[in-house]
C-alpha positions in Angstrom: -11.9 -44.4 16.8 -12.2 -47.2 19.2 -12.2 -46.1 22.5 -11.7 -42.5 22.0 -12.8 -39.7 24.2 -14.3 -37.4 21.6 -14.5 -34.5 24.1 -11.1 -34.7 24.9 -10.0 -34.5 21.0 -12.5 -31.5 20.5 -10.9 -29.6 23.6 -7.5 -30.3 22.4 -8.4 -29.2 18.9 -9.7 -26.0 20.5 -6.8 -25.5 22.6 -4.3 -25.9 19.6 -6.5 -23.3 17.8 -6.6 -20.9 20.6 -2.9 -21.2 21.4 -1.9 -20.4 17.9 -4.0 -17.3 18.0 -2.6 -16.3 21.3 0.7 -16.7 19.7 0.3 -14.7 16.7 -1.3 -11.9 18.8 1.1 -12.2 21.7 2.9 -9.0 22.5 7.2 -9.0 22.9 7.4 -7.2 26.0 11.1 -6.2 25.5 11.7 -2.5 25.7 12.3 -0.9 22.3 12.8 2.6 23.1 13.1 4.9 26.0 10.2 7.3 27.0 12.5 10.4 26.0 12.7 9.0 22.5 8.8 8.6 22.3 8.2 12.2 23.8 10.7 13.5 21.1 8.6 12.0 18.3 5.4 13.9 19.6 7.4 16.9 19.8 8.9 16.7 16.3 5.5 18.1 14.6 5.0 20.9 17.0 8.7 22.0 16.3 8.2 21.6 12.3 7.5 25.2 11.4 10.3 26.7 13.9 13.0 24.2 12.3 11.9 25.2 8.7 12.3 28.8 9.6 15.8 28.1 11.2 16.7 26.3 8.3 16.4 29.4 5.9 19.8 30.7 6.7 18.3 34.3 7.1 21.5 36.8 7.1 22.4 38.2 10.5 21.0 41.5 11.1 22.3 44.4 13.2 20.1 45.8 16.2 18.9 48.2 13.5 18.1 45.7 11.2 16.3 43.3 13.3 12.9 45.0 12.7 13.3 45.0 9.2 10.4 42.9 7.7 11.4 43.8 4.2 14.6 42.1 4.7 13.1 38.8 5.9 10.4 39.0 2.9 13.2 38.9 0.7 14.7 35.9 2.1 11.3 34.1 2.2 10.6 35.3 -1.4 13.8 33.4 -2.6 12.7 30.2 -0.6 9.0 29.8 -1.1 8.6 32.0 -4.2 4.9 32.8 -4.8 3.9 31.3 -1.7 6.2 33.4 0.6 3.4 35.4 2.0 1.8 32.2 3.6 5.2 30.9 5.1 4.7 33.4 8.2 1.3 33.6 10.3 -0.2 32.7 13.6 -1.9 29.4 13.9 -5.6 29.5 14.1 -8.4 26.9 14.9 -11.6 26.5 12.7 -14.1 23.8 13.5 -17.1 21.8 12.2 -19.1 19.5 14.3 -22.5 17.6 14.4 -23.9 15.4 16.9 -21.3 12.6 16.6 -18.0 14.4 16.1 -16.4 17.8 16.5 -13.3 18.4 13.9 -10.8 21.0 14.7 -8.8 22.3 11.9 -5.4 24.0 12.2 -4.7 27.0 9.9 -1.1 26.0 10.0 -0.6 22.9 7.5 -4.6 23.2 6.8 -5.3 19.6 8.0 -7.0 18.0 11.1 -5.9 19.3 14.4 -7.9 16.9 16.3 -11.5 14.9 16.0 -13.5 14.6 19.0 -16.0 11.6 19.4 -18.7 13.2 21.5 -20.4 9.8 22.3 -17.2 8.1 23.7 -14.7 8.8 26.8 -11.6 7.4 27.8 -11.5 4.5 30.1 -12.3 5.8 33.8 -12.4 9.6 32.7 -15.0 12.0 31.4 -12.5 13.4 28.8 -13.9 12.3 25.4 -11.8 10.1 22.9 -9.6 12.3 20.6 -8.1 11.2 17.4 -5.4 12.5 15.2 -4.2 14.9 17.8 -1.6 17.4 16.6 1.0 16.4 18.8 0.7 12.8 18.1 0.2 13.2 14.3 1.4 14.8 11.2 -0.2 15.4 7.7 1.9 17.0 4.8 1.4 17.6 1.1 4.8 18.4 -0.5 4.6 20.1 -3.9 7.6 20.6 -6.2 8.0 24.4 -6.2 9.6 26.6 -8.9 11.6 28.1 -6.5 14.6 27.1 -4.3 12.5 25.2 -1.8 9.6 22.4 -2.2 6.4 23.6 -0.7 5.4 21.5 2.4 1.7 22.4 3.5 2.7 21.3 7.0 4.9 24.4 7.2 2.4 26.8 5.4 -0.3 29.1 7.0 -3.5 28.5 5.2 -6.5 31.1 5.0 -10.0 30.5 5.8 -11.8 31.4 2.6 -15.3 30.1 3.2 -17.1 28.8 6.2 -20.7 27.5 6.9 -22.2 24.8 9.1 -21.3 22.0 7.3 -18.0 23.1 5.2 -15.0 25.0 5.2 -12.2 26.0 2.9 -8.6 26.4 3.7 -6.6 28.2 1.2 -2.7 28.0 0.8 -2.5 31.4 -1.2 0.1 32.1 -3.8 0.9 35.4 -5.5 -1.4 36.5 -8.1 -4.6 35.2 -6.7 -3.7 31.2 -7.0 -4.2 28.9 -4.1 -4.1 25.2 -3.2 -7.5 24.6 -1.6 -8.3 22.2 1.2 -12.0 21.9 1.2 -13.8 19.7 4.1 -17.4 18.9 4.3 -18.9 17.3 7.6 -22.5 16.0 7.1 -25.1 15.8 9.9 -24.9 12.3 11.9 -21.7 11.0 10.2 -18.5 10.3 11.2 -17.0 10.4 7.7 -16.3 13.7 6.0 -15.3 14.5 2.4 -12.0 15.9 1.6 -11.2 18.0 -1.5 -7.7 19.1 -2.6 -7.9 21.5 -5.4 -5.1 23.5 -7.3 -6.5 26.8 -8.4 -4.1 28.9 -10.8 -0.7 27.9 -9.3 0.3 26.0 -12.1 3.0 28.5 -13.4 4.4 28.6 -9.6 5.4 24.9 -9.8 7.6 22.6 -11.4 6.2 20.5 -13.9 5.1 17.5 -12.3 2.4 14.8 -12.3 2.4 13.8 -8.8 2.3 14.8 -5.2 3.6 13.2 -2.1 1.2 12.7 1.1 2.8 12.0 4.4 0.5 10.8 7.1 1.7 9.9 10.3 0.0 9.0 13.8 1.0 7.8 17.4 -1.8 5.6 19.0 -2.0 6.4 22.6 -3.8 4.0 25.2 -7.5 4.4 25.5 -8.7 1.3 27.2 -8.1 -0.2 30.6 -5.5 -3.0 29.5 -2.7 -1.9 27.9 -1.3 -5.2 26.6 -4.9 -6.5 25.6 -5.6 -3.3 23.6 -2.2 -3.3 21.7 -3.1 -6.5 20.4 -5.7 -4.8 18.1 -3.6 -1.8 17.2 -2.6 -2.4 13.7 -2.2 -0.5 10.2 -4.6 -1.7 7.7 -4.7 -0.9 4.0 -6.9 -2.0 0.9 -5.5 -2.4 -2.7 -7.8 -1.0 -5.1 -8.7 -4.2 -6.9 -7.5 -6.4 -4.1 -8.6 -7.5 -0.6 -7.8 -5.7 2.9 -4.3 -6.5 4.4 -2.4 -5.2 7.6 1.1 -4.9 9.1 2.4 -6.8 11.9 0.7 -5.9 15.2 3.6 -7.4 17.2 6.9 -6.5 15.7 8.1 -3.6 13.7 7.0 -3.8 10.1 7.1 -2.0 6.8 5.7 -2.5 3.5 6.1 -1.1 0.0 2.9 -1.5 -1.9 3.5 -0.9 -5.5 -0.2 -1.8 -6.4 -2.7 1.3 -6.4 -4.0 1.5 -2.7 -7.9 2.4 -2.0 -7.5 3.3 1.7 -5.1 3.4 4.9 -6.3 3.1 8.3 -4.6 3.5 11.5 -6.6 1.1 13.9 -6.9 1.1 17.8 -8.9 -1.5 19.2 -12.1 0.4 19.3 -11.3 3.4 16.8 -9.8 4.3 13.6 -8.6 7.2 11.6 -9.2 6.1 7.8 -7.8 8.0 4.8 -9.8 6.9 1.7 -9.4 7.6 -2.0 -12.3 9.0 -4.1 -13.3 7.2 -7.3 -11.3 9.4 -9.5 -7.8 8.8 -7.9 -5.6 6.3 -6.3 -2.2 6.0 -4.5 0.1 4.5 -7.2 3.1 3.8 -4.8 2.5 3.6 -0.9 5.2 3.0 1.8 3.8 2.0 4.9 5.5 1.4 8.5 4.7 0.5 12.0 6.8 0.7 15.0 5.9 -0.9 18.2 6.9 0.4 21.7 7.3 -2.2 24.3 7.1 -0.2 27.3 4.4 -0.5 29.6 4.2 3.0 30.4 0.8 4.3 29.7 1.8 7.9 29.1 3.9 6.4 25.9 2.1 5.8 22.6 1.8 2.1 22.0 2.6 2.2 18.1 3.6 4.9 15.6 2.0 4.5 12.0 3.5 6.3 8.9 2.2 6.3 5.5 3.9 7.9 2.3 1.7 8.0 -0.5 2.3 9.2 -4.1 -0.9 10.7 -5.8 -1.3 11.7 -9.5 -1.9 15.5 -9.2 -0.8 17.8 -12.1 -1.3 21.2 -10.7 -0.3 22.8 -13.8 -3.7 21.6 -15.3 -5.7 22.7 -12.3 -5.9 19.3 -10.7 -8.6 18.0 -8.1 -8.4 14.9 -5.6 -11.3 13.8 -3.7 -10.9 11.9 -0.5 -12.9 10.7 2.5 -11.7 10.8 6.2 -13.2 8.6 8.7 -12.6 9.5 12.3 -14.9 7.1 14.4 -15.5 4.0 16.3 -14.7 0.5 15.0 -18.5 -0.2 14.6 -19.4 -3.1 11.9 -22.7 -1.7 11.2 -21.6 1.5 10.9 -18.7 0.9 8.6 -21.1 -1.6 6.6 -23.2 1.2 5.8 -20.2 3.4 4.6 -19.5 0.8 2.2 -23.0 0.9 0.8 -23.0 4.8 0.8 -19.8 5.1 -0.9 -21.1 2.7 -3.6 -17.6 1.4 -4.3 -15.6 -1.8 -3.3 -14.1 -0.2 -0.2 -14.8 -3.1 2.4 -14.4 -0.5 5.5 -16.1 -3.2 7.7 -12.8 -5.3 7.2 -11.2 -3.3 9.8 -13.3 -4.9 12.6 -11.4 -8.0 13.3 -14.2 -10.5 13.4 -12.2 -13.3 11.7 -11.8 -14.4 8.4 -13.2 -17.3 6.3 -16.1 -19.5 8.1 -15.2 -17.5 11.2 -16.3 -14.1 9.8 -19.3 -15.8 8.2 -20.4 -17.0 11.5 -20.1 -13.7 13.0 -21.6 -11.8 10.2 -24.7 -14.0 9.6 -25.1 -15.1 13.2 -23.5 -13.3 16.1 -23.9 -9.7 14.8 -27.6 -10.0 13.9 -28.5 -11.7 17.2 -26.8 -9.0 19.2 -28.5 -6.3 17.1 -31.7 -8.1 17.4 -31.5 -8.4 21.2 -29.9 -5.1 21.7 -32.8 -3.5 20.1 -35.1 -4.1 23.2 -32.6 -4.9 26.1 -30.0 -2.6 27.4 -28.3 -5.1 29.9 -25.5 -6.8 27.9 -24.8 -9.7 30.4 -28.5 -10.6 29.6 -27.9 -10.2 25.8 -24.9 -12.5 25.8 -26.7 -14.9 27.9 -29.3 -14.9 25.4 -27.2 -15.0 22.4 -25.4 -18.1 24.0 -28.9 -19.7 24.4 -29.7 -19.2 20.7 -26.4 -20.6 19.6 -26.7 -23.5 21.7 -30.0 -24.3 20.4 -28.7 -24.1 16.8 -26.0 -26.7 17.4 -28.2 -29.0 19.9 -28.8 -31.4 17.1 -25.2 -31.8 16.8 -24.4 -32.1 20.7 -27.5 -34.9 20.8 -26.2 -36.7 18.0 -22.5 -36.9 19.4 -23.9 -38.1 22.8 -26.1 -40.9 21.0 -22.9 -41.8 19.1 -20.7 -42.0 22.3 -23.7 -44.0 24.0 -23.8 -46.5 21.4 -20.1 -47.3 21.7 -20.4 -47.4 25.4 -23.2 -50.1 25.2 -20.7 -51.9 22.7 -17.9 -51.9 24.9 -18.4 -55.5 26.6 -18.5 -56.9 23.0 -15.2 -55.0 22.3 -13.9 -56.2 25.3 -14.6 -59.8 24.4 -13.1 -59.2 20.7 -9.8 -58.1 22.4 -10.0 -61.0 24.8 -10.3 -63.2 21.7 -7.9 -61.8 19.5 -4.4 -61.7 20.8 -2.5 -57.9 20.8 0.1 -59.0 18.1 -3.2 -59.3 15.6 -4.0 -55.7 16.0 -5.2 -55.5 12.3 -7.5 -58.3 12.9 -8.8 -56.8 16.1 -9.5 -53.7 14.4 -11.4 -55.4 11.4 -13.7 -57.5 13.9 -14.5 -54.2 15.9 -15.5 -52.2 12.5 -17.5 -55.1 11.6 -19.2 -54.9 15.0 -19.8 -51.2 14.5 -21.1 -52.0 10.7 -23.7 -54.8 12.2 -24.8 -52.5 15.1 -25.3 -49.6 12.7 -23.0 -47.1 14.5 -20.6 -44.6 12.9 -17.3 -44.4 15.0 -16.9 -40.8 13.8 -20.3 -39.9 14.9 -19.4 -38.3 18.2 -16.4 -36.7 16.9 -17.7 -34.9 13.8 -20.7 -33.2 15.3 -18.0 -31.6 17.8 -15.6 -30.5 15.2 -18.9 -28.8 13.5 -19.3 -26.6 16.9 -15.7 -25.3 16.5 -16.6 -22.6 14.4 -19.0 -21.1 16.7 -16.6 -21.3 19.7 -13.5 -19.7 18.0 -15.9 -17.0 16.1 -16.5 -15.7 19.7 -13.0 -15.5 20.3 -12.7 -13.0 17.6 -15.9 -11.4 18.1 -16.1 -10.1 21.6 -12.7 -8.2 21.7 -13.8 -6.1 18.6 -17.4 -5.3 19.5 -17.8 -1.9 20.6 -21.2 -2.4 22.1 -19.4 -3.9 25.1 -17.1 -1.0 25.9 -18.1 0.4 29.1 -21.0 -1.8 29.8 -21.1 -3.4 33.2 -22.4 -6.5 34.3 -22.5 -7.8 37.8 -19.1 -7.0 39.3 -17.5 -6.3 35.8 -17.4 -2.7 35.4 -16.4 -2.9 31.3 -17.5 -6.0 29.5 -14.7 -5.1 27.0 -12.0 -5.4 29.5 -10.9 -7.8 32.3 -12.6 -7.7 35.8 -9.9 -7.3 38.0 -11.9 -8.4 41.2 -8.4 -9.2 42.6 -5.5 -6.7 42.5 -2.1 -8.1 43.4 -0.4 -4.7 43.2 2.5 -6.3 41.3 3.3 -8.5 38.3 3.0 -12.5 38.7 4.6 -14.2 36.0 1.9 -15.8 33.5 -0.7 -14.1 35.6 -0.3 -10.4 35.4 -1.4 -8.0 38.4 -4.6 -9.3 38.7 -7.3 -12.1 38.9 -10.3 -12.1 36.5 -13.4 -13.7 38.5 -15.1 -14.5 35.2 -11.9 -16.3 33.6 -11.7 -18.2 37.0 -15.4 -19.3 36.7 -14.7 -20.2 33.1 -11.9 -22.5 34.3 -13.8 -24.1 37.0 -16.6 -24.8 34.8 -14.3 -26.1 32.2 -12.6 -28.5 34.7 -16.2 -29.7 36.0 -17.3 -30.2 32.3 -14.2 -32.4 31.5 -14.9 -34.6 34.6 -18.4 -34.8 34.2 -18.1 -35.8 30.4 -15.4 -38.4 31.1 -17.9 -39.9 33.4 -20.8 -39.8 31.2 -19.4 -40.6 28.0 -16.2 -43.2 29.4 -15.5 -45.7 26.5 -12.4 -46.7 28.6 -9.9 -44.3 26.9 -8.8 -42.6 30.0 -7.8 -46.2 31.7 -5.8 -47.3 28.8 -4.2 -43.7 28.2 -3.7 -42.2 31.7 -1.7 -39.1 30.1 -5.1 -38.2 28.3 -6.9 -38.1 31.5 -4.0 -35.5 32.9 -4.4 -33.5 29.6 -8.1 -33.1 30.4 -7.3 -31.1 33.5 -4.2 -29.3 32.2 -5.8 -27.5 29.1 -8.2 -25.6 31.3 -5.5 -24.5 33.4 -3.6 -23.1 30.4 -6.9 -21.5 29.4 -6.9 -19.6 32.8 -3.4 -17.9 32.1 -4.2 -17.1 28.5 -7.7 -15.3 29.1 -6.9 -13.7 32.5 -6.2 -10.3 30.7 -8.9 -10.8 28.1 -12.3 -9.0 28.2 -14.7 -10.2 30.6 -17.5 -10.4 27.9 -15.7 -13.1 26.3 -14.8 -15.1 29.4 -18.2 -14.5 30.5 -19.5 -16.2 27.3 -17.2 -19.2 27.6 -18.5 -19.9 31.3 -22.3 -19.5 30.3 -21.4 -21.9 27.3 -19.7 -24.4 29.3 -22.4 -24.3 32.0 -25.3 -24.5 29.5 -23.5 -27.5 27.8 -23.2 -29.4 31.2 -26.9 -29.0 31.6 -27.6 -30.1 28.3 -25.8 -33.4 28.5 -27.5 -34.1 31.8 -30.9 -33.6 30.1 -29.8 -35.8 26.9 -28.6 -38.7 29.2 -31.8 -38.6 31.3 -33.5 -38.9 28.2 -31.5 -41.7 26.8 -32.5 -45.1 27.9 -29.3 -47.2 27.3 -30.9 -50.7 27.9 -33.4 -49.8 25.1 -30.5 -48.5 22.9 -28.7 -51.8 23.3 -31.8 -54.0 22.5 -32.1 -51.7 19.4 -28.6 -52.1 18.3 -28.9 -56.1 18.8 -31.9 -55.9 16.7 -30.0 -54.0 14.0 -27.5 -56.7 14.1 -29.8 -59.6 13.4 -30.9 -57.8 10.2 -28.9 -57.9 6.9 -26.9 -54.9 6.9 -26.1 -52.8 3.8 -22.4 -51.6 4.3 -21.9 -47.9 4.3 -19.4 -46.6 1.7 -17.4 -44.9 4.5 -17.1 -48.3 6.3 -16.3 -49.9 2.8 -13.5 -47.7 2.5 -12.2 -48.2 6.1 -12.2 -52.1 5.5 -10.6 -51.7 2.2 -8.0 -49.6 3.6 -7.2 -52.1 6.4 -7.2 -55.0 4.0 -4.7 -53.0 1.7 -2.7 -52.3 5.1 -2.9 -56.0 6.0 -1.5 -57.2 2.6 1.3 -54.8 2.7 2.4 -56.1 6.2 2.2 -59.6 5.2 4.3 -58.7 2.0 6.9 -57.2 4.1 6.9 -59.9 6.6 7.4 -62.3 3.6 10.2 -60.1 2.5 12.0 -59.8 5.8 11.8 -63.7 6.2 13.3 -64.3 2.7 16.0 -61.9 3.5 16.9 -63.7 6.7 17.2 -67.0 4.8 
């Protein structure tokens, strides 16, 4: 680590990490489909009932026979058997609601027509966020009928057989009083409702079967300001019953056949999700999942289409029931974590909130989220909350920052002695030079890794924020200074056209972050110069190239994230000046000289380094002798 600029190493490592994350979440902008095709997909669900009737191949009637209902009923009876009476009927809407959400159900299909979130609006609009819109979604349960045609619930008309303030029962009636019941219960102050599917007296109308097929599809439309940024966080998630949470690609078309039992499936947008959850007594035995990506930037076209085909054990001959939960709500970590507790099951719904994995998730779960919750309990200005969170995190890592600076200061005051070693020992004896330098460090009590390791320990905090800010719904719609929405970019300058690498706008917080980053690199190189930039000019160039790369990367990111990095870098610069003012390098050098006079107990790390150097020197000498013998 002789004469290394540790701040540069830190920034390079951080840059590589962020570039990798940007690469895995970048969007392929090529066109995948035309707008007409996307519209056709939305219209399919509306046309299903009409298509089904068209396919019944009813006979051609004369003018006098057109009004013959009995003839139509005969044909419907042949197709649908005991469910023929439910094959025709007008669509009606019935609703359940509380203070958080209003759920509308359609009698045609018996499922959710739309879920309106009362506390959230679309960006730049007074219209509320609506999930699972009927024109953008499809839900169907297919039963093996004893008649010619299997029963698809999306084609059938359900009757409202029970209704109160918190519950509604929709029944697909069969002859002689049997029915397939969909029972929904929405508690007060909850985004999650229970959904029970119950077979009552219809076993003799169905073929002997042990399972049903459930199809659920949804297209995700743009809800936020920046389509490209939002699209990075639109994904299909699922959890295996005895495994972890997994997901399909957010960048490319993807599909997965999951043979293991599946606990839940979630259609996730950046800040909102629709989740279909199995109860304790049932599970999906086989699940086919598919995600299709739309490459157009037209905000009228949905960003992605998700499809899930699920096989569920359900023996209607034995009066089976299946219990589910449906969640239509925000991707709020605290809300979803509470549901993990309420369901008293290993559901891990909070994993749908993308706050990182491994140590990054621990940082956010144990430090960042509690800090945000604490400050937001008595403050409403999220710009101020971010500032306070940044200050607390800087206080936590301050010992590492000071340790790093002291280590660099020790190496800097030793630079004249290192220069003397380099002048005394020729360049062709590099191994001997290195041994002398290591011995110098050992006598002075300096760990050459002391400046690098503390900086590496700070990296989890910086990278964890990269995941946290785009996923924290609390910032959505919150303004600060000139930023009207901290969850999206602050486009203070709009170009009106697309500029390569930059986009159609300029984010001021991103610009301030870049300027501060350049200033940080400059002052750090002056304050902690150990001669590396003079010996390696390319490193000096890279010091300023990296901040510029970050500028183009983060210009379309949420202003909350770029504001955090701007404030964090600014505070770091101030801390470095304060630490520098409190460290007397003359006294530090005197202390090092006193240490050099004392007998030294060699550290195990230094001993290992010297042993490695000794072995390397022996190998080089042996190779040199071998080459000389071969020449003879």
